[in-house]
C-alpha positions as CSV (number, residue, x, y, z in Angstrom):
1,M,25.1,-15.7,7.5
2,A,24.9,-19.2,8.9
3,A,23.5,-18.0,12.2
4,V,19.7,-17.6,12.7
5,H,18.7,-14.0,13.2
6,P,17.2,-13.5,16.6
7,S,14.0,-12.0,15.2
8,L,13.3,-15.3,13.4
9,L,12.8,-17.0,16.8
10,E,10.3,-14.6,18.2
11,R,7.1,-15.2,16.3
12,K,4.9,-17.7,14.5
13,I,3.0,-16.1,11.7
14,I,0.4,-17.4,9.2
15,H,-0.4,-15.6,6.0
16,F,-3.7,-16.9,4.8
17,D,-4.7,-16.1,1.2
18,M,-8.0,-17.3,-0.3
19,D,-7.8,-19.1,-3.7
20,A,-9.3,-17.1,-6.6
21,F,-11.6,-15.6,-3.9
22,Y,-14.2,-13.6,-6.0
23,A,-14.4,-16.3,-8.7
24,S,-14.6,-19.1,-6.1
25,I,-17.5,-17.5,-4.4
26,E,-19.4,-17.1,-7.7
27,I,-18.7,-20.7,-8.6
28,R,-19.8,-21.9,-5.1
29,D,-23.1,-20.0,-5.5
30,D,-23.6,-21.2,-9.1
31,P,-22.3,-24.7,-9.6
32,S,-22.9,-24.5,-13.3
33,L,-19.8,-22.3,-13.5
34,K,-17.5,-25.1,-12.1
35,D,-14.5,-25.9,-14.3
36,K,-15.4,-23.0,-16.6
37,P,-13.1,-20.0,-17.3
38,L,-14.6,-17.3,-15.2
39,V,-13.4,-13.7,-15.1
40,I,-14.5,-11.3,-12.5
41,G,-14.1,-7.7,-13.7
42,G,-16.7,-6.6,-16.2
43,S,-17.5,-6.6,-19.8
44,P,-14.6,-7.1,-22.3
45,Q,-16.2,-4.4,-24.4
46,S,-15.6,-1.9,-21.6
47,R,-12.5,-0.5,-20.0
48,A,-12.9,-2.9,-17.1
49,V,-9.9,-4.9,-15.8
50,V,-9.7,-8.3,-14.3
51,C,-10.2,-8.4,-10.5
52,T,-9.6,-12.2,-10.4
53,A,-10.0,-15.2,-12.6
54,S,-10.8,-18.9,-11.9
55,Y,-8.0,-21.3,-12.3
56,A,-9.6,-22.6,-15.6
57,A,-9.2,-19.0,-17.0
58,R,-5.7,-18.6,-15.6
59,K,-4.5,-21.6,-17.7
60,F,-5.0,-19.3,-20.8
61,G,-2.8,-16.6,-19.2
62,V,-5.6,-14.4,-17.8
63,K,-4.2,-12.4,-14.8
64,S,-5.4,-9.9,-12.3
65,A,-5.2,-6.2,-13.4
66,M,-5.2,-7.3,-17.1
67,P,-7.8,-5.4,-19.3
68,C,-10.9,-7.6,-19.7
69,S,-10.6,-7.0,-23.5
70,Q,-7.2,-8.7,-23.4
71,A,-8.5,-11.5,-21.3
72,A,-11.2,-12.1,-23.9
73,R,-8.6,-12.4,-26.6
74,L,-6.6,-14.9,-24.6
75,C,-9.6,-16.9,-23.6
76,P,-12.5,-16.4,-26.1
77,D,-14.8,-18.8,-24.1
78,A,-14.4,-17.0,-20.8
79,I,-17.5,-16.0,-18.9
80,F,-17.3,-12.4,-17.6
81,M,-19.0,-11.1,-14.5
82,S,-19.0,-7.8,-12.7
83,P,-17.7,-8.0,-9.1
84,N,-20.2,-8.0,-6.2
85,F,-18.1,-6.5,-3.5
86,H,-20.9,-6.4,-0.9
87,K,-21.2,-10.2,-1.2
88,Y,-17.4,-10.7,-1.1
89,H,-17.2,-8.5,2.0
90,A,-19.8,-10.5,3.8
91,V,-17.9,-13.8,3.1
92,S,-14.7,-12.1,4.2
93,Q,-16.3,-11.3,7.5
94,E,-17.3,-14.9,8.0
95,I,-13.7,-16.0,7.3
96,R,-12.4,-13.5,9.8
97,G,-14.8,-14.9,12.3
98,I,-13.2,-18.3,11.9
99,F,-9.8,-16.7,12.3
100,R,-10.9,-15.2,15.6
101,Q,-11.5,-18.7,17.0
102,Y,-7.8,-19.3,16.8
103,T,-6.2,-15.9,17.5
104,Q,-7.2,-12.3,18.1
105,Q,-3.9,-11.1,16.5
106,I,-5.3,-10.6,13.0
107,E,-4.1,-8.0,10.4
108,P,-6.3,-8.1,7.3
109,L,-4.6,-7.0,4.1
110,S,-7.6,-7.2,1.8
111,L,-10.9,-9.0,1.5
112,D,-9.1,-12.3,0.8
113,E,-5.9,-12.3,2.8
114,A,-4.6,-11.6,6.3
115,Y,-1.7,-12.1,8.6
116,L,-2.3,-14.0,11.9
117,D,0.1,-14.1,14.8
118,V,-0.4,-17.5,16.5
119,T,2.7,-17.4,18.7
120,H,0.4,-17.6,21.7
121,N,-2.9,-19.1,20.5
122,A,-6.1,-20.2,22.2
123,H,-5.5,-23.9,21.3
124,G,-1.8,-24.1,22.3
125,L,-1.0,-25.8,19.1
126,Y,1.8,-25.5,16.5
127,A,1.3,-23.0,13.8
128,T,1.2,-25.6,11.0
129,K,-1.6,-27.6,12.8
130,L,-3.6,-24.4,13.3
131,A,-3.2,-23.5,9.6
132,K,-4.5,-26.9,8.6
133,M,-7.4,-26.6,11.0
134,M,-8.4,-23.2,9.5
135,Q,-8.2,-24.5,6.0
136,E,-10.5,-27.4,6.9
137,Q,-13.0,-25.3,8.8
138,I,-13.3,-22.7,6.1
139,Y,-14.0,-25.4,3.5
140,D,-16.4,-27.3,5.8
141,E,-18.4,-24.1,6.6
142,L,-18.0,-22.0,3.5
143,K,-17.0,-24.4,0.8
144,L,-14.1,-22.3,-0.1
145,T,-10.4,-23.0,-0.2
146,G,-7.4,-21.0,0.9
147,S,-3.6,-21.3,0.9
148,A,-1.4,-20.7,3.9
149,G,2.2,-19.8,4.6
150,V,3.6,-20.5,8.0
151,A,6.9,-18.8,8.9
152,P,8.6,-16.8,11.7
153,N,7.7,-13.4,10.1
154,K,5.3,-11.6,7.7
155,L,7.7,-11.5,4.8
156,L,8.4,-15.2,4.7
157,A,4.8,-16.2,5.4
158,K,3.4,-14.1,2.5
159,I,5.9,-15.5,0.0
160,A,5.2,-19.1,1.3
161,S,1.4,-18.8,0.9
162,D,1.8,-18.3,-2.8
163,I,4.0,-21.3,-3.5
164,N,1.6,-24.2,-3.6
165,K,-1.7,-22.6,-4.7
166,P,-4.5,-23.6,-4.6
167,K,-5.1,-25.4,-1.3
168,G,-1.4,-25.1,-0.4
169,L,0.3,-25.1,2.9
170,T,4.0,-24.2,3.0
171,V,6.1,-24.0,6.1
172,I,9.4,-22.2,6.5
173,L,11.3,-22.8,9.7
174,P,13.7,-20.2,11.2
175,E,16.8,-22.2,10.2
176,Q,15.5,-22.5,6.6
177,A,15.1,-18.8,6.0
178,L,18.4,-18.1,4.3
179,R,18.3,-21.2,2.2
180,F,14.8,-20.3,1.1
181,M,15.6,-16.7,0.2
182,E,18.9,-17.5,-1.6
183,H,17.5,-18.4,-5.1
184,L,14.4,-16.2,-4.8
185,P,14.0,-13.4,-7.4
186,L,13.9,-10.0,-5.7
187,R,10.6,-9.3,-7.3
188,R,9.0,-11.9,-5.0
189,I,9.7,-9.7,-1.9
190,H,6.6,-7.9,-0.9
191,G,7.0,-4.2,-1.6
192,I,9.1,-4.5,-4.8
193,G,6.9,-3.5,-7.8
194,P,7.8,-3.3,-11.5
195,A,9.5,0.1,-11.2
196,S,11.6,-1.0,-8.2
197,E,12.5,-4.2,-9.9
198,K,13.9,-2.3,-12.9
199,R,15.9,-0.1,-10.7
200,L,17.4,-3.1,-8.9
201,Q,18.2,-4.9,-12.1
202,K,20.0,-1.8,-13.4
203,A,22.2,-2.2,-10.3
204,G,22.9,-5.8,-11.2
205,L,20.6,-7.2,-8.5
206,F,18.2,-10.0,-9.7
207,Y,18.2,-12.5,-6.8
208,C,18.4,-12.3,-3.1
209,R,21.9,-13.9,-3.2
210,D,23.1,-11.0,-5.4
211,V,22.4,-8.6,-2.6
212,W,24.3,-10.6,-0.1
213,K,27.5,-10.0,-2.1
214,R,27.2,-6.3,-1.8
215,D,28.3,-4.0,1.1
216,P,25.1,-2.5,2.7
217,A,26.7,0.9,2.9
218,D,27.4,0.8,-0.9
219,L,23.8,-0.3,-1.5
220,E,22.5,2.6,0.5
221,A,24.8,5.0,-1.4
222,E,23.5,3.7,-4.7
223,L,19.8,3.1,-3.9
224,G,19.1,5.4,-1.0
225,S,17.0,4.1,1.9
226,M,15.9,1.2,-0.4
227,G,19.5,-0.1,-0.2
228,R,19.4,-0.8,3.5
229,W,15.8,-2.2,3.3
230,I,16.6,-4.7,0.5
231,W,19.8,-5.8,2.3
232,I,17.6,-6.8,5.3
233,R,14.7,-8.2,3.4
234,S,16.9,-10.3,1.1
235,Q,18.0,-12.3,4.2
236,G,14.4,-13.1,5.2
237,I,14.5,-10.6,8.1
238,D,11.3,-8.8,8.9
239,E,10.6,-7.5,12.4
240,R,7.2,-5.9,11.7
241,P,4.6,-7.1,14.2
242,V,1.1,-8.2,13.1
243,E,-0.9,-4.9,13.5
244,V,-4.5,-5.3,14.7
245,E,-7.3,-3.0,13.6
246,R,-5.1,-0.6,11.6
247,E,-7.0,1.8,9.4
248,R,-5.6,3.8,6.5
249,K,-7.2,6.8,4.9
250,S,-5.3,6.5,1.6
251,L,-3.5,4.0,-0.5
252,G,-0.5,4.8,-2.6
253,K,2.8,3.8,-4.3
254,E,5.9,5.7,-4.9
255,D,9.4,5.2,-6.3
256,T,12.7,6.9,-5.8
257,F,14.8,6.8,-9.0
258,A,18.4,5.6,-9.1
259,T,19.2,8.7,-11.1
260,D,17.3,12.0,-11.4
261,I,15.0,12.1,-14.5
262,L,14.4,15.2,-16.6
263,D,12.6,13.5,-19.6
264,L,8.9,14.1,-19.2
265,D,8.0,11.0,-21.3
266,V,10.1,8.8,-19.1
267,L,8.4,10.3,-16.0
268,I,5.0,9.7,-17.4
269,K,5.8,6.1,-18.2
270,E,7.0,5.6,-14.6
271,L,3.9,7.3,-13.3
272,K,1.6,5.0,-15.3
273,A,3.4,2.0,-13.8
274,L,2.7,3.3,-10.3
275,A,-0.9,4.1,-11.1
276,Q,-1.3,0.5,-12.3
277,E,0.0,-0.8,-9.0
278,V,-2.4,1.4,-7.0
279,A,-5.4,0.4,-9.1
280,E,-4.6,-3.3,-8.6
281,A,-4.2,-2.8,-4.8
282,L,-7.6,-0.9,-4.7
283,R,-9.3,-3.8,-6.5
284,R,-7.9,-6.4,-4.2
285,R,-9.4,-4.5,-1.3
286,G,-12.8,-3.9,-2.9
287,L,-12.1,-0.1,-2.7
288,R,-12.7,2.9,-4.9
289,G,-11.5,6.4,-4.2
290,K,-12.5,9.9,-5.3
291,T,-9.2,11.8,-4.6
292,I,-6.1,11.2,-6.7
293,T,-2.8,12.8,-5.6
294,V,0.6,12.9,-7.3
295,K,3.7,13.6,-5.3
296,C,6.8,14.9,-7.1
297,K,10.2,15.4,-5.4
298,Y,12.8,17.3,-7.4
299,A,16.5,16.7,-7.4
300,D,17.0,19.4,-4.8
301,F,14.6,17.5,-2.5
302,H,11.9,20.2,-2.9
303,Q,8.5,18.4,-2.9
304,V,5.2,19.3,-4.4
305,T,1.8,17.5,-4.5
306,R,-1.1,18.0,-6.8
307,S,-4.6,16.5,-6.1
308,R,-7.9,16.2,-7.8
309,S,-11.3,14.9,-6.5
310,L,-13.6,13.2,-8.9
311,P,-17.4,13.3,-8.7
312,M,-17.5,9.4,-8.7
313,P,-15.1,7.0,-7.0
314,T,-12.9,4.9,-9.2
315,D,-10.5,1.9,-9.1
316,E,-9.8,1.9,-12.9
317,A,-6.2,2.0,-13.8
318,A,-6.8,4.0,-17.0
319,R,-8.7,6.7,-15.1
320,I,-6.1,6.9,-12.4
321,E,-3.3,7.1,-15.0
322,E,-5.2,9.8,-16.9
323,I,-5.7,12.1,-13.8
324,A,-2.2,11.4,-12.5
325,C,-0.6,12.4,-15.8
326,E,-2.7,15.6,-15.9
327,L,-1.6,16.4,-12.3
328,L,2.1,15.7,-13.2
329,R,1.9,18.3,-16.0
330,Q,0.9,20.9,-13.4
331,T,4.3,20.5,-11.8
332,E,7.7,21.4,-13.1
333,A,8.5,17.9,-14.1
334,G,10.2,18.0,-17.5
335,Q,11.8,21.3,-16.6
336,R,13.4,20.2,-13.4
337,K,15.0,16.9,-12.6
338,V,12.8,14.6,-10.6
339,R,14.1,12.1,-8.0
340,L,10.8,10.6,-6.7
341,L,7.2,10.2,-8.0
342,G,4.2,8.9,-6.1
343,V,0.5,8.3,-6.7
344,S,-2.1,7.8,-4.1
345,V,-5.9,7.5,-3.9
346,A,-8.0,8.6,-1.0
347,N,-11.6,9.5,0.0
348,F,-12.7,5.9,-0.2
349,E,-16.1,4.7,-1.0
350,Q,-17.1,2.6,2.0
351,L,-17.6,-0.8,0.4
352,Q,-16.0,-2.6,3.3
353,E,-14.8,-2.1,6.9
354,L,-11.6,-4.1,6.7
355,P,-8.4,-2.3,7.8
356,L,-6.1,-1.4,5.0
357,D,-2.4,-2.0,4.5
358,L,-0.7,0.7,2.5
359,Q,2.2,-1.6,1.6
360,A,0.2,-4.5,0.5
């Protein structure tokens, strides 16, 4: 594994991720909130969940997707505000305008993050210098900070951007990819959620280096298509290009189980975990959807879907969980073994025009 994979020499990618984006905008617009624990999400007396929190609130353990009621218990002095997605979208458009001054190869993931391919850029500069220039310009013009990861592909760049937040800049060179990945928990690989993490841990896989010890054919036999995928990703290899102006009509998560499941209670637990992931992804994009769909694939590979459209769009995890569980009970889950479950939300309320990334 000492040789550098050829794909690592092809591109220069920046993943730019704004720091506590929603909260930072509110603090910028109301300086009296500076250094105070601010939670964007809604009233702690409601079923609202945390969209984001200021770093002062995060010190108390407040995290995105956490119920606001729990956030209030962790941080009794927190200030709670409902999100203003129209304002956040407008700021996001300003940031994207700055990005365009450096490259047209932009793939937004949500209101607050994007991939940029700067292999061939308007300034003819190194990617690290460009990332610094973007950080400085965004702060000078918008008084907001962002963190950047610079790497030869999207996988590494996204992981890198999260290392030194806030205001961070982390660079991974092609020859550093394997060493960087070696001690990394598999959960840090984009696309591995809680359900997938449990499945990998049951297979004795906790860190990227654990995967390297296994034969890829054996992994594929044990984990299905995920086996080959995790073998490649664990080595820091990702050949996906930055995709410009990509639009998705739905957003969803699914998981294929290591062993087929018959127990309905276990299936419901897995389904709720998927619904939580979908809800968090919706909130990160400032989206709400009206149509909830559950996909259920039985042990014999026969697949069914059940959908329901709501009168009002939602991004609430509890609501998505509730509908998804009702839809699951309309299938033969609990009577027939299930190998895969999926939850998706579609028919979006048009709060923003940014392209969506299903896998983000």
